[in-house]
RODORO-325050 format. One record per residue: chain; x, y, z of N, C-alpha, C in turn. Coordinates in steps of 0.001 Angstrom, whole numbers, plus 500000, padded with zeros to 6 digits. Layout:
N
(sevo "A"; (X; Y; Z); (X; Y; Z); (X; Y; Z))
...
END
This chain:
146
(sevo "A"; (660153; 496442; 216870); (658957; 497371; 217386); (658941; 498900; 216129))
(sevo "A"; (657939; 499111; 216344); (657577; 500288; 214700); (657852; 501445; 215724))
(sevo "A"; (658887; 502690; 215441); (658892; 503673; 216265); (658987; 504793; 214964))
(sevo "A"; (658322; 505996; 215466); (658098; 507125; 214533); (659122; 508120; 215810))
(sevo "A"; (659789; 508826; 214681); (661055; 509626; 215299); (660236; 511402; 214702))
(sevo "A"; (659932; 511962; 216027); (659391; 513211; 215517); (660132; 513931; 215814))
(sevo "A"; (660763; 515038; 215216); (661958; 516236; 215056); (661412; 517290; 214453))
(sevo "A"; (662864; 517969; 214392); (662674; 519112; 213436); (663856; 518872; 212269))
(sevo "A"; (663306; 519538; 211520); (664198; 519386; 209915); (665884; 520038; 210277))
(sevo "A"; (665657; 520964; 210944); (666806; 521410; 211531); (667931; 520762; 212923))
(sevo "A"; (666897; 519607; 213674); (668009; 519012; 214195); (668701; 518167; 213769))
(sevo "A"; (670256; 518353; 214025); (670913; 517740; 213325); (671510; 516121; 214208))
(sevo "A"; (670793; 516071; 215586); (670779; 514678; 216164); (669522; 513517; 215386))
(sevo "A"; (668564; 514049; 214512); (667650; 513285; 214122); (668028; 512261; 213358))
(sevo "A"; (669154; 512368; 212515); (669525; 511212; 211436); (670209; 510388; 212163))
(sevo "A"; (670803; 510285; 213313); (672158; 509722; 214294); (670567; 508849; 215139))
(sevo "A"; (669511; 509120; 215813); (668680; 508779; 216340); (667987; 508088; 215495))
(sevo "A"; (667688; 507821; 214386); (667072; 507185; 213327); (668097; 506175; 213339))
(sevo "A"; (669597; 505982; 212987); (669932; 505358; 212263); (670674; 503965; 213923))
(sevo "A"; (670438; 504986; 215058); (671162; 504000; 216262); (669787; 502957; 216588))
(sevo "A"; (668245; 503866; 216231); (667448; 502801; 216473); (667090; 501746; 215686))
(sevo "A"; (667576; 501792; 214145); (667479; 501009; 213224); (668837; 499784; 213698))
(sevo "A"; (669868; 500261; 213718); (670687; 498992; 214264); (670499; 498314; 215269))
(sevo "A"; (669540; 498858; 216037); (668770; 497570; 217137); (667915; 497308; 216965))
(sevo "A"; (667282; 496863; 215464); (666576; 496133; 214701); (665522; 496990; 215097))
(sevo "A"; (665343; 497492; 215176); (663482; 498598; 215117); (663102; 499130; 213501))
(sevo "A"; (661959; 499026; 213739); (661093; 499698; 212450); (661527; 500787; 212447))
(sevo "A"; (662036; 501726; 211993); (661980; 503343; 212518); (661388; 504452; 211218))
(sevo "A"; (660292; 505028; 211466); (660018; 506419; 210055); (660770; 507029; 210364))
(sevo "A"; (661363; 507666; 209466); (662351; 509227; 208750); (661498; 509646; 208644))
(sevo "A"; (660761; 510697; 208851); (660176; 511529; 208023); (661024; 512878; 206885))
(sevo "A"; (662196; 512676; 207201); (663124; 512907; 205914); (663253; 512347; 204917))
(sevo "A"; (663006; 510861; 204934); (662991; 509715; 203934); (661899; 508992; 204354))
(sevo "A"; (660792; 509295; 203864); (659777; 508127; 204785); (659617; 507304; 203305))
(sevo "A"; (659898; 506849; 202130); (659340; 506049; 201585); (661111; 505837; 200272))
(sevo "A"; (661314; 504995; 200043); (662509; 504817; 199005); (662893; 505946; 197773))
(sevo "A"; (661469; 506299; 197589); (661273; 507497; 195998); (660943; 508749; 196697))
(sevo "A"; (661292; 509163; 198005); (660675; 509875; 198554); (661563; 510839; 199552))
(sevo "A"; (661668; 512051; 199622); (663003; 512745; 200512); (662401; 513566; 201329))
(sevo "A"; (661112; 513480; 201614); (659816; 513948; 202509); (659519; 515268; 201980))
(sevo "A"; (658441; 515845; 202917); (657909; 516845; 202460); (658699; 518238; 202797))
(sevo "A"; (658559; 519119; 201620); (659215; 520611; 202184); (658029; 521493; 201765))
(sevo "A"; (658115; 522687; 202510); (656953; 523555; 201977); (657396; 524227; 200548))
(sevo "A"; (659146; 524353; 200530); (659465; 524856; 199412); (659608; 523993; 197882))
(sevo "A"; (658820; 523055; 198078); (658207; 522456; 196875); (657236; 522803; 196516))
(sevo "A"; (656363; 523684; 197017); (654985; 524233; 196621); (655709; 525301; 196519))
(sevo "A"; (656420; 526440; 196672); (656827; 527743; 196623); (657404; 527993; 197358))
(sevo "A"; (658702; 529075; 196329); (659850; 528636; 196977); (659704; 530585; 197998))
(sevo "A"; (658851; 531192; 198214); (658612; 531950; 199360); (657682; 531499; 200202))
(sevo "A"; (657843; 530863; 200547); (656796; 529957; 201667); (656888; 530653; 202669))
(sevo "A"; (657980; 531255; 202824); (658241; 531850; 204088); (657545; 533194; 204024))
(sevo "A"; (656859; 533955; 203285); (656373; 535028; 203448); (654510; 534678; 202871))
(sevo "A"; (654219; 533593; 202983); (653006; 533281; 202716); (651808; 534169; 203739))
(sevo "A"; (650774; 534851; 203585); (649841; 535340; 204585); (649191; 534250; 204671))
(sevo "A"; (648143; 534473; 205938); (647725; 532850; 206476); (646504; 532495; 205587))
(sevo "A"; (645886; 533011; 204892); (645449; 532979; 203659); (645951; 532196; 202756))
(sevo "A"; (647076; 532550; 201986); (648435; 531482; 201385); (648903; 530229; 202081))
(sevo "A"; (648738; 529895; 203384); (649354; 529282; 204071); (648109; 527785; 204012))
(sevo "A"; (646594; 528382; 204164); (645449; 527184; 204557); (645379; 526767; 202647))
(sevo "A"; (645695; 527804; 201771); (645725; 527457; 200409); (646645; 526211; 200318))
(sevo "A"; (647801; 526328; 200665); (648785; 525350; 199999); (648874; 524227; 201369))
(sevo "A"; (648015; 524134; 202383); (647522; 522560; 202720); (646656; 522115; 201909))
(sevo "A"; (646187; 522760; 200878); (645373; 521839; 200144); (646322; 521079; 198416))
(sevo "A"; (646910; 521649; 198909); (648142; 521296; 197705); (648466; 519814; 197379))
(sevo "A"; (648331; 519020; 196385); (648542; 517699; 196508); (649828; 517333; 197112))
(sevo "A"; (650916; 518050; 196858); (652176; 517761; 197771); (652149; 517890; 199153))
(sevo "A"; (651478; 518744; 199571); (651108; 519316; 201280); (650413; 517597; 201883))
(sevo "A"; (649434; 517588; 200977); (648054; 515915; 201199); (649560; 514739; 200831))
(sevo "A"; (649751; 514759; 200037); (650948; 513131; 200086); (652000; 513666; 201425))
(sevo "A"; (652376; 514831; 201793); (653377; 514833; 203049); (652779; 514535; 204493))
(sevo "A"; (651275; 514778; 204492); (651013; 514595; 205732); (650178; 513348; 206025))
(sevo "A"; (649833; 512345; 204419); (649089; 511497; 204646); (651000; 510218; 205153))
(sevo "A"; (651945; 510691; 204088); (652830; 509595; 204603); (653415; 509811; 206370))
(sevo "A"; (653433; 511022; 206895); (653471; 510965; 207766); (652146; 510272; 209098))
(sevo "A"; (650877; 510331; 208682); (650049; 510405; 209343); (649703; 508906; 209319))
(sevo "A"; (650269; 507979; 208418); (649999; 506397; 208097); (651048; 505845; 208848))
(sevo "A"; (652109; 506754; 209216); (653359; 505970; 209953); (653212; 506514; 211366))
(sevo "A"; (652445; 507532; 211907); (652088; 507673; 213184); (651324; 506565; 213672))
(sevo "A"; (649534; 506302; 212648); (648498; 505417; 213278); (649321; 504121; 213003))
(sevo "A"; (650383; 503966; 212599); (650806; 502377; 212212); (652145; 501989; 213315))
(sevo "A"; (652618; 503595; 214229); (653805; 502940; 215146); (653342; 502607; 216429))
(sevo "A"; (654203; 502028; 217148); (653974; 501541; 218224); (654328; 502062; 219082))
(sevo "A"; (655747; 503231; 219128); (655721; 504248; 219851); (656354; 505744; 219007))
(sevo "A"; (656555; 506616; 219798); (656405; 508070; 219142); (658035; 508293; 220514))
(sevo "A"; (659344; 508943; 219593); (660014; 509503; 219724); (660576; 510734; 219798))
(sevo "A"; (660263; 511526; 220843); (660607; 513322; 220061); (661913; 513327; 220764))
(sevo "A"; (662796; 513795; 219602); (663937; 514503; 219667); (663926; 515714; 219574))
(sevo "A"; (664612; 516289; 220865); (664341; 517669; 220754); (666438; 517984; 220164))
(sevo "A"; (666079; 519702; 220641); (665212; 520756; 220031); (663833; 520367; 219124))
(sevo "A"; (662924; 520436; 218935); (661926; 520244; 217815); (660904; 520987; 217850))
(sevo "A"; (660316; 521552; 216361); (658917; 522424; 216523); (657864; 521875; 216699))
(sevo "A"; (656704; 522900; 216212); (655538; 523153; 215835); (655003; 521232; 215970))
(sevo "A"; (655475; 520691; 214480); (654824; 519614; 213768); (654965; 518320; 215185))
(sevo "A"; (656564; 518153; 215728); (656810; 517165; 216134); (656119; 517244; 217680))
(sevo "A"; (655613; 518152; 218014); (655120; 518255; 219392); (653357; 517836; 219193))
(sevo "A"; (653183; 518264; 217786); (652077; 518031; 217461); (651615; 516275; 217302))
(sevo "A"; (652770; 515439; 216758); (652892; 514226; 216685); (652714; 513111; 217826))
(sevo "A"; (653681; 514067; 218421); (654226; 513255; 219869); (652503; 513410; 220724))
(sevo "A"; (652220; 514310; 220538); (650962; 514706; 221567); (649293; 513731; 221053))
(sevo "A"; (649762; 513651; 219297); (648696; 512844; 218939); (649205; 511356; 219378))
(sevo "A"; (650207; 510653; 218857); (650671; 509317; 219238); (650107; 509250; 220590))
(sevo "A"; (650614; 509847; 221988); (650200; 509699; 222768); (648507; 509660; 223217))
(sevo "A"; (648017; 510097; 222549); (646757; 510544; 222432); (646113; 508889; 222070))
(sevo "A"; (646654; 508744; 221359); (646465; 507123; 220968); (646487; 506197; 221318))
(sevo "A"; (647237; 506228; 222911); (647569; 505228; 223524); (649003; 504426; 222766))
(sevo "A"; (649653; 505309; 222267); (651239; 505079; 221767); (652194; 504886; 223216))
(sevo "A"; (653613; 504916; 223081); (654448; 504751; 224138); (655397; 505741; 223632))
(sevo "A"; (655463; 506991; 224981); (656361; 507788; 223997); (656943; 508035; 225431))
(sevo "A"; (658350; 508810; 224602); (659777; 509508; 224995); (660226; 510396; 224192))
(sevo "A"; (661124; 510775; 225416); (661886; 512562; 224838); (663397; 512165; 224966))
(sevo "A"; (664040; 512257; 224103); (664957; 512445; 223784); (666055; 514088; 223725))
(sevo "A"; (666062; 514279; 225160); (667020; 515011; 225291); (668291; 515525; 225597))
(sevo "A"; (669677; 514735; 224432); (671056; 515139; 224924); (671442; 516200; 225500))
(sevo "A"; (671156; 517604; 225113); (671928; 518730; 225262); (670435; 519732; 225918))
(sevo "A"; (670948; 520654; 226774); (670102; 521431; 227496); (669123; 521991; 226541))
(sevo "A"; (667718; 522004; 227391); (666192; 522654; 226061); (665617; 523476; 227272))
(sevo "A"; (664780; 524025; 227059); (663893; 524737; 227448); (662840; 523814; 228434))
(sevo "A"; (662249; 523698; 229576); (661628; 522625; 230132); (660513; 523058; 229282))
(sevo "A"; (659873; 521688; 229601); (658589; 521673; 229165); (657384; 520653; 230061))
(sevo "A"; (656299; 521390; 230707); (655643; 520559; 231547); (655189; 519504; 230783))
(sevo "A"; (654364; 519807; 229979); (653309; 518448; 229537); (654529; 517048; 228940))
(sevo "A"; (655885; 517037; 229082); (656543; 516036; 229107); (656478; 515099; 230481))
(sevo "A"; (655665; 515884; 231090); (655683; 514502; 232514); (655066; 513476; 232203))
(sevo "A"; (655678; 512532; 232974); (654888; 511296; 232507); (655436; 510334; 231713))
(sevo "A"; (656392; 510954; 231032); (656954; 510169; 229390); (658669; 510548; 230133))
(sevo "A"; (659419; 509012; 229858); (660780; 509325; 230121); (661684; 510535; 229129))
(sevo "A"; (662738; 511231; 229819); (663346; 511815; 229332); (664282; 511173; 229853))
(sevo "A"; (664852; 510890; 228274); (666215; 509786; 227865); (667030; 511080; 227297))
(sevo "A"; (668446; 510628; 228233); (669463; 512024; 228522); (671167; 511592; 227613))
(sevo "A"; (670870; 510094; 226997); (672297; 509596; 226541); (671729; 508728; 225512))
(sevo "A"; (672356; 508021; 224563); (672210; 506857; 223678); (672086; 505665; 224754))
(sevo "A"; (672916; 505450; 225300); (672058; 504018; 226237); (670646; 504470; 226788))
(sevo "A"; (670619; 505426; 227509); (669307; 505549; 227653); (668117; 504968; 226817))
(sevo "A"; (668300; 505750; 225613); (667452; 505456; 224204); (667198; 503716; 223877))
(sevo "A"; (668629; 503018; 223991); (669025; 502092; 223831); (667875; 500880; 224795))
(sevo "A"; (668384; 501295; 226360); (667958; 500796; 227538); (666123; 500437; 227043))
(sevo "A"; (665816; 502114; 226735); (664067; 502641; 226799); (663756; 501346; 225583))
(sevo "A"; (664663; 501844; 224469); (664034; 501104; 222990); (664173; 499281; 223445))
(sevo "A"; (664749; 499207; 224087); (664682; 497579; 224078); (663627; 497197; 225171))
(sevo "A"; (663424; 497393; 226330); (662646; 496838; 227559); (660870; 497855; 226794))
(sevo "A"; (660963; 498151; 226222); (659482; 498769; 225280); (659184; 497197; 224328))
(sevo "A"; (660443; 497415; 223735); (660510; 496020; 222551); (659758; 495094; 223198))
(sevo "A"; (660363; 494724; 224286); (660284; 493225; 224788); (658794; 493001; 225533))
(sevo "A"; (658752; 494591; 225887); (657334; 494666; 226187); (655535; 494770; 225469))
(sevo "A"; (656320; 495285; 224047); (655534; 495301; 223256); (654796; 494270; 222288))
(sevo "A"; (655036; 493409; 222434); (654383; 492062; 221624); (653778; 491130; 222410))
END
């Protein structure tokens, strides 16, 4: 099964989730390493002062070739995935990716191994609270995805 893992760059659990799913035989997209020659997109590649941008500077930065390349990598992976796993805590981009995937009819699950702020809109998707639940979910959906 092709799985898109959506999370935050700051989430220390994200690399372990990618590893666990890959070790179970799944093809997993890792936004931190989307391709052999690509360590993922970061705003600092465009401008080291990205965190002080005005709305106009942000809008202009979205047109930068590096931003467009990063967006294309992520969107191509989202379009091609069978399932999207949202690893909490996450940020705005991951929430958008998860919602987009669900809107396209992809399978979804939320990984919440630690206490997080509740979110009503996760209703209808499994909340996986341990590695065993994640493995079981992936195995079940992989068998039913074929």
